[in-house]
Kinemage of the C-alpha trace (Angstrom):
@kinemage 1
@onewidth
@group {chain A} dominant
@subgroup {mainchain}
@vectorlist {calphas} color= white
{ca unk a 1} P 17.648 23.364 247.998
{ca unk a 2} L 14.950 21.897 245.646
{ca unk a 3} L 12.017 23.956 245.086
{ca unk a 4} L 8.061 22.577 244.622
{ca unk a 5} L 6.495 23.493 241.049
{ca unk a 6} L 3.217 23.359 240.121
{ca unk a 7} L 3.224 20.968 237.476
{ca unk a 8} L 0.923 18.153 237.647
{ca unk a 9} L 3.385 15.991 236.090
{ca unk a 10} L 4.488 13.240 239.243
{ca unk a 11} L 8.476 13.310 238.317
{ca unk a 12} L 8.507 17.544 238.326
{ca unk a 13} L 5.955 18.101 240.964
{ca unk a 14} L 9.280 18.403 242.935
{ca unk a 15} L 11.509 20.538 240.821
{ca unk a 16} L 15.491 19.022 239.868
{ca unk a 17} L 18.087 20.325 242.330
{ca unk a 18} L 20.264 23.046 240.703
{ca unk a 19} L 23.309 21.738 238.886
{ca unk a 20} L 25.678 22.457 241.755
{ca unk a 21} L 23.767 21.297 244.074
{ca unk a 22} L 23.252 17.926 241.913
{ca unk a 23} L 26.776 17.554 241.083
{ca unk a 24} L 27.559 17.317 245.006
{ca unk a 25} L 25.091 14.950 245.523
{ca unk a 26} L 26.325 12.662 242.539
{ca unk a 27} L 30.169 13.215 243.361
{ca unk a 28} L 29.338 12.251 247.005
{ca unk a 29} L 27.380 8.763 246.087
{ca unk a 30} L 30.527 7.952 244.186
{ca unk a 31} L 32.185 8.049 247.119
{ca unk a 32} L 29.939 5.094 248.633
{ca unk a 33} L 29.294 3.223 245.836
{ca unk a 34} L 31.268 0.865 243.545
{ca unk a 35} L 29.393 -0.362 240.195
{ca unk a 36} L 29.537 -4.213 239.472
{ca unk a 37} L 31.371 -4.182 236.491
{ca unk a 38} L 34.128 -1.942 237.745
{ca unk a 39} L 35.030 -3.926 240.993
{ca unk a 40} L 35.193 -7.262 238.148
{ca unk a 41} L 37.116 -4.698 235.839
{ca unk a 42} L 39.642 -4.016 238.846
{ca unk a 43} L 39.853 -7.673 240.248
{ca unk a 44} L 40.747 -8.652 236.425
{ca unk a 45} L 43.323 -6.214 235.962
{ca unk a 46} L 46.728 -7.209 236.528
{ca unk a 47} L 48.369 -5.904 240.019
{ca unk a 48} L 46.600 -5.435 243.215
{ca unk a 49} L 43.513 -3.658 242.647
{ca unk a 50} L 43.825 -1.408 246.339
{ca unk a 51} L 40.867 -2.857 247.956
{ca unk a 52} L 39.576 -6.085 249.310
{ca unk a 53} L 35.808 -7.152 248.309
{ca unk a 54} L 33.806 -8.557 251.764
{ca unk a 55} L 30.553 -10.700 251.137
{ca unk a 56} L 28.441 -9.817 254.252
{ca unk a 57} L 26.010 -13.027 253.926
{ca unk a 58} L 25.410 -15.981 255.645
{ca unk a 59} L 27.601 -19.007 254.770
{ca unk a 60} L 24.660 -20.969 253.426
{ca unk a 61} L 24.705 -17.795 250.811
{ca unk a 62} L 28.181 -17.734 250.854
{ca unk a 63} L 28.206 -21.453 249.805
{ca unk a 64} L 25.576 -20.891 247.177
{ca unk a 65} L 27.845 -18.782 245.314
{ca unk a 66} L 30.239 -15.778 246.100
{ca unk a 67} L 32.901 -13.402 244.254
{ca unk a 68} L 36.548 -15.186 243.936
{ca unk a 69} L 38.899 -13.674 246.166
{ca unk a 70} L 36.532 -12.289 248.298
{ca unk a 71} L 36.276 -12.342 252.555
{ca unk a 72} L 33.575 -14.044 253.924
{ca unk a 73} L 32.485 -11.912 256.634
{ca unk a 74} L 28.945 -12.004 257.959
{ca unk a 75} L 27.939 -8.630 259.022
{ca unk a 76} L 27.026 -9.594 262.632
{ca unk a 77} L 30.761 -11.009 263.014
{ca unk a 78} L 32.248 -8.044 261.846
{ca unk a 79} L 32.889 -6.397 265.417
{ca unk a 80} L 34.616 -9.124 266.519
{ca unk a 81} L 36.397 -10.552 263.361
{ca unk a 82} L 37.322 -7.691 261.010
{ca unk a 83} L 40.806 -6.797 262.898
{ca unk a 84} L 41.592 -10.197 262.101
{ca unk a 85} L 40.791 -10.514 258.315
{ca unk a 86} L 41.203 -7.070 256.937
{ca unk a 87} L 43.663 -4.660 256.870
{ca unk a 88} L 42.819 -1.002 257.605
{ca unk a 89} L 44.683 0.793 254.996
{ca unk a 90} L 43.360 -1.307 252.288
{ca unk a 91} L 39.555 0.086 251.434
{ca unk a 92} L 36.823 -2.355 251.679
{ca unk a 93} L 33.843 -3.071 249.394
{ca unk a 94} L 31.262 -4.700 250.766
{ca unk a 95} L 28.594 -6.598 248.465
{ca unk a 96} L 25.380 -9.047 249.967
{ca unk a 97} L 22.845 -10.762 247.705
{ca unk a 98} L 21.644 -7.853 245.577
{ca unk a 99} L 19.537 -4.426 245.201
{ca unk a 100} L 16.882 -5.959 247.414
{ca unk a 101} L 19.384 -6.233 250.306
{ca unk a 102} L 20.554 -3.973 252.587
{ca unk a 103} L 23.470 -6.467 253.797
{ca unk a 104} L 26.435 -4.437 252.573
{ca unk a 105} L 25.030 -1.384 253.434
{ca unk a 106} L 24.855 -2.535 257.162
{ca unk a 107} L 28.408 -4.315 256.676
{ca unk a 108} L 29.701 -1.103 255.858
{ca unk a 109} L 28.372 0.596 258.556
{ca unk a 110} L 29.980 -1.546 260.690
{ca unk a 111} L 33.316 -1.817 259.042
{ca unk a 112} L 33.348 2.333 258.918
{ca unk a 113} L 32.298 2.559 262.751
{ca unk a 114} L 35.504 0.379 263.316
{ca unk a 115} L 37.678 3.079 261.352
{ca unk a 116} L 37.649 1.268 258.082
{ca unk a 117} L 37.141 2.985 254.373
{ca unk a 118} L 34.429 1.249 252.767
{ca unk a 119} L 31.903 1.339 249.135
{ca unk a 120} L 29.201 -0.900 248.903
{ca unk a 121} L 28.719 -2.570 245.725
{ca unk a 122} L 25.796 -1.663 244.158
{ca unk a 123} L 23.935 -5.136 242.577
{ca unk a 124} L 25.675 -7.677 244.905
{ca unk a 125} L 26.133 -10.698 243.844
{ca unk a 126} L 22.914 -10.834 242.379
{ca unk a 127} L 24.266 -8.493 239.667
{ca unk a 128} L 27.572 -9.853 239.456
{ca unk a 129} L 25.954 -13.326 238.204
{ca unk a 130} L 23.425 -11.241 236.072
{ca unk a 131} L 26.122 -9.576 234.004
{ca unk a 132} L 27.831 -12.764 233.780
{ca unk a 133} L 31.162 -12.942 235.874
{ca unk a 134} L 32.879 -15.784 237.122
{ca unk a 135} L 31.883 -17.130 240.977
{ca unk a 136} L 32.455 -20.069 243.070
{ca unk a 137} L 30.399 -21.760 245.196
{ca unk a 138} L 31.307 -24.841 247.187
{ca unk a 139} L 31.570 -27.309 244.408
{ca unk a 140} L 33.612 -24.931 242.190
{ca unk a 141} L 33.903 -22.047 239.767
{ca unk a 142} L 30.878 -21.630 238.025
{ca unk a 143} L 29.294 -18.510 235.672
{ca unk a 144} L 25.908 -18.235 234.274
{ca unk a 145} L 25.844 -16.621 230.281
{ca unk a 146} L 25.388 -12.560 230.744
{ca unk a 147} L 21.744 -10.911 231.077
{ca unk a 148} L 21.648 -8.654 228.292
{ca unk a 149} L 19.368 -6.373 230.313
{ca unk a 150} L 22.211 -6.092 232.660
{ca unk a 151} L 25.058 -6.767 230.344
{ca unk a 152} L 24.820 -5.981 226.863
{ca unk a 153} L 26.532 -8.252 224.357
{ca unk a 154} L 30.106 -7.243 223.412
{ca unk a 155} L 29.990 -4.503 225.986
{ca unk a 156} L 32.917 -4.140 228.992
{ca unk a 157} L 30.830 -2.064 230.687
{ca unk a 158} L 26.944 -0.757 231.083
{ca unk a 159} L 28.087 2.065 228.208
{ca unk a 160} L 27.433 4.347 231.578
């Protein structure tokens, strides 16, 4: 458990967790989350990535742009359609618009409650596009130049 410290500094007002406690927390976080760059690398590699990507947004959002090969299943339709579109033996990586949207979290919850193994892709479609990865729209395939703040030039990953 973390302890309160008398430091006036707002960062350290509540002391950091003990290393073992922090390691357990961050290990658990990785069980639930995937990074945009890691998802893109897995999808670009030859062979089956071992998971399916699910776009939980509306049809209008899907038409504006989505990850190639993603399954489109808006969150509200998961209870009645998931079993027809997804294999319970294959992990699902959900995404929505971006960090300001909790649609991927809600869809991950709905899938988990139905017995699917699931992770949420951090950053959503916004960061997929910002990192310069190709996407599909109702008009066809597209991509934007990578934002150097999210995808440094000549870097495969964020360097994390």
